C-alpha positions as CSV (number, residue, x, y, z in Angstrom):
1,M,10.8,15.2,-0.8
2,I,9.4,13.6,2.2
3,R,10.3,10.7,4.9
4,L,7.4,9.0,6.6
5,E,8.2,6.5,9.5
6,V,5.4,3.8,9.7
7,W,5.3,1.0,12.1
8,G,2.7,-1.8,13.0
9,A,1.9,-5.1,14.6
10,Y,1.3,-7.0,11.5
11,A,1.6,-6.5,7.5
12,C,0.4,-8.4,4.5
13,F,1.3,-7.5,1.1
14,S,-0.1,-10.5,-0.6
15,R,2.0,-11.9,-3.7
16,P,-0.7,-12.3,-6.5
17,E,0.7,-15.6,-7.5
18,L,-0.6,-17.1,-4.4
19,K,-4.4,-16.9,-4.5
20,V,-5.7,-19.7,-2.1
21,E,-3.7,-18.5,1.2
22,R,-2.1,-15.1,1.4
23,V,1.4,-14.8,1.5
24,S,3.1,-11.6,2.1
25,Y,6.3,-10.1,0.3
26,D,9.3,-9.8,2.4
27,V,9.2,-6.0,2.4
28,M,6.1,-3.4,1.7
29,T,5.6,-2.8,-2.1
30,P,5.8,0.4,-3.6
31,S,2.1,0.5,-4.3
32,A,1.3,-0.2,-0.7
33,A,3.7,2.6,0.5
34,R,2.1,4.8,-2.2
35,G,-1.3,4.0,-0.7
36,L,0.0,4.7,2.7
37,V,1.2,8.2,2.0
38,E,-2.1,8.9,-0.2
39,A,-3.8,8.2,3.0
40,I,-2.3,10.9,4.6
41,Y,-2.5,13.6,1.7
42,Y,-4.3,12.8,-1.6
43,H,-4.7,15.4,-4.2
44,P,-5.9,15.2,-8.0
45,G,-3.0,17.8,-8.5
46,L,-0.5,15.7,-7.4
47,R,1.0,12.1,-8.2
48,W,3.2,10.4,-5.7
49,I,6.3,8.6,-6.6
50,I,8.0,6.5,-4.1
51,D,12.0,6.7,-4.0
52,K,13.2,4.3,-1.5
53,I,11.8,2.0,1.4
54,Y,13.8,1.7,4.6
55,V,13.7,-1.3,6.6
56,L,14.1,-0.8,10.2
57,S,13.3,-4.0,12.0
58,P,14.3,-7.4,11.0
59,I,12.2,-9.5,8.5
60,R,9.7,-11.8,10.5
61,F,7.1,-14.0,9.4
62,T,4.2,-15.6,11.5
63,N,0.9,-17.7,10.5
64,I,-2.4,-16.7,11.5
65,R,-5.8,-17.8,10.4
66,R,-8.7,-15.2,9.5
67,N,-12.2,-15.7,9.0
68,E,-13.4,-14.2,5.7
69,V,-16.3,-14.3,3.3
70,K,-15.9,-16.1,0.1
71,S,-18.1,-14.2,-1.9
72,K,-18.7,-10.5,-3.1
73,V,-21.7,-8.7,-4.3
74,V,-21.1,-8.4,-8.1
75,S,-22.1,-5.4,-10.1
76,S,-24.6,-7.4,-12.3
77,A,-26.4,-8.0,-8.7
78,A,-26.5,-4.5,-8.0
79,K,-27.9,-3.6,-11.4
80,G,-30.5,-6.2,-11.2
81,V,-31.8,-4.6,-7.7
82,M,-32.0,-1.2,-9.3
83,Q,-34.0,-2.8,-11.9
84,G,-36.2,-3.9,-9.5
85,N,-35.9,-7.6,-9.4
86,G,-36.7,-7.9,-5.6
87,K,-33.5,-9.9,-4.9
88,P,-31.7,-8.9,-1.6
89,L,-28.5,-7.2,-2.1
90,Y,-26.4,-8.3,0.9
91,L,-23.8,-11.2,2.0
92,A,-24.6,-13.1,5.0
93,A,-21.5,-13.5,6.7
94,S,-22.8,-16.4,8.9
95,Q,-23.5,-18.4,5.7
96,D,-20.7,-17.3,3.5
97,I,-17.9,-17.5,5.9
98,Q,-14.7,-19.6,5.6
99,Q,-11.4,-19.5,7.4
100,R,-8.1,-19.0,5.6
101,A,-4.6,-19.0,6.5
102,A,-2.2,-16.1,5.9
103,M,1.6,-15.7,6.3
104,V,2.2,-12.2,7.4
105,L,5.0,-10.0,8.5
106,Q,5.3,-9.3,12.0
107,D,6.4,-6.0,13.9
108,V,7.1,-4.1,10.8
109,H,8.9,-0.8,10.9
110,Y,9.7,1.6,7.7
111,V,10.7,4.6,6.5
112,I,9.1,5.7,3.4
113,E,11.1,8.1,1.1
114,A,8.8,9.7,-1.4
115,H,8.4,12.9,-3.7
116,F,5.4,14.2,-5.9
117,E,4.9,15.8,-9.5
118,M,2.0,18.1,-10.4
119,T,-0.4,16.8,-12.8
120,D,-2.5,18.3,-15.4
121,K,-5.5,18.4,-12.8
122,A,-3.8,21.1,-10.8
123,S,-5.5,24.4,-10.4
124,P,-3.8,27.7,-11.2
125,S,-3.5,28.3,-7.4
126,D,-1.7,24.9,-6.8
127,N,2.0,25.0,-6.5
128,P,4.6,22.5,-5.2
129,G,5.3,24.6,-2.2
130,K,1.7,24.7,-1.2
131,F,1.7,21.0,-1.3
132,Q,4.7,20.4,0.5
133,D,3.6,22.7,3.3
134,I,0.1,20.6,3.8
135,I,1.8,17.2,3.6
136,R,4.4,18.3,6.3
137,R,1.7,19.7,8.6
138,R,-0.4,16.7,8.2
139,M,2.3,14.3,9.1
140,E,3.5,16.3,12.0
141,K,0.0,16.5,13.4
142,G,-0.9,12.8,12.8
143,Q,-3.9,13.9,10.2
144,C,-5.0,11.4,7.7
145,F,-8.1,10.8,5.3
146,H,-8.5,7.4,6.7
147,Q,-6.5,5.1,8.9
148,P,-3.5,4.2,6.9
149,Y,-2.9,0.3,6.6
150,F,-0.4,-2.4,5.7
151,G,-1.8,-4.1,3.0
152,C,-4.9,-5.3,4.6
153,R,-7.4,-2.9,6.7
154,E,-7.0,-5.2,9.9
155,F,-3.5,-4.1,10.1
156,P,-3.4,-0.5,11.0
157,A,-0.3,1.6,10.4
158,H,1.1,4.4,12.8
159,F,2.8,7.1,11.3
160,R,5.1,10.3,11.9
161,S,7.3,12.3,10.1
162,W,11.0,11.4,10.0
163,E,13.1,14.1,11.2
164,G,16.5,12.2,11.5
165,A,19.3,13.1,9.2
166,T,20.0,9.3,8.4
167,V,18.1,6.3,8.7
168,P,19.3,3.2,10.6
169,A,18.3,0.6,8.2
170,I,18.9,-3.0,8.9
171,G,22.1,-4.2,7.4
172,E,20.7,-7.0,5.3
173,T,21.0,-7.8,1.4
174,R,18.5,-10.0,-0.2
175,D,17.2,-10.8,-3.5
176,L,13.5,-10.3,-3.4
177,G,12.8,-11.6,-7.0
178,L,9.9,-10.2,-9.1
179,M,7.7,-7.7,-7.0
180,L,4.6,-5.8,-7.8
181,Y,5.4,-2.5,-8.5
182,D,1.9,-0.8,-9.3
183,M,-1.2,-1.2,-11.4
184,D,-1.7,0.5,-14.8
185,Y,-4.9,2.0,-14.9
186,A,-4.7,3.9,-18.3
187,D,-7.1,1.7,-19.6
188,P,-10.0,1.0,-17.0
189,A,-11.0,-2.1,-19.2
190,N,-7.8,-3.6,-19.0
191,I,-6.0,-2.9,-15.7
192,T,-2.4,-4.1,-15.9
193,P,-0.1,-5.0,-13.0
194,I,3.5,-3.4,-13.1
195,F,6.3,-5.7,-11.7
196,F,10.1,-5.1,-11.2
197,R,13.1,-6.9,-9.9
198,A,13.5,-6.0,-6.3
199,K,16.5,-6.2,-4.4
200,L,17.1,-5.2,-0.8
201,E,20.4,-3.3,-0.3
202,Q,21.6,-3.1,3.3
203,G,18.2,-2.5,4.5
204,V,16.9,-0.1,1.7
205,L,14.7,-1.0,-1.4
206,S,15.5,1.8,-4.0
207,L,13.2,2.4,-6.7
208,D,15.5,4.9,-8.7
209,H,15.6,4.0,-12.3
210,C,14.2,0.2,-11.7
211,E,13.1,-1.7,-14.7
212,V,9.4,-2.5,-14.7
213,F,7.5,-5.3,-16.6
214,R,4.2,-5.8,-17.7
């Protein structure tokens, strides 16, 4: 088991039901927490499972406006260029730009409690002790494969290992409703979102034995 302290100025864990303007969940989602841990250490021989998310700072929202592109390069366009159709394969930001509002979290601070399970892709030389030593060393040295972020890449996350015996979570309890748990990639042609009934208990979002919905 590891405990990872993460903090940053802004975060946006977008609700999938609100597509036009981005609105963040009140608390970091389990999939965002998993992605953050994987940014520090990922290996095909292990699978990260998030156990708890501790909220250390009061939940605060703020509104911002950002410039975004409204289009994306689709696979059919890339395939056409590979076949020599001569069309350009790029997006001109000055022509495709649009301004969108977003309701994001401000001054976020969490402790992620997680553990990993070995997968069938682990090599004979891999073992839990080896992986545990690697992840702890990387957390202590601040090493990562890419910059961790809170939902959007423009919201970077700072991190370090949490060494305290207890975690001083905020003493707040609230029903968070249905929250995105993760995505099911078992069938690449039919990727399915997984949701769960989330509740913050004394500042802790516990994921032990939570009931999920597809």
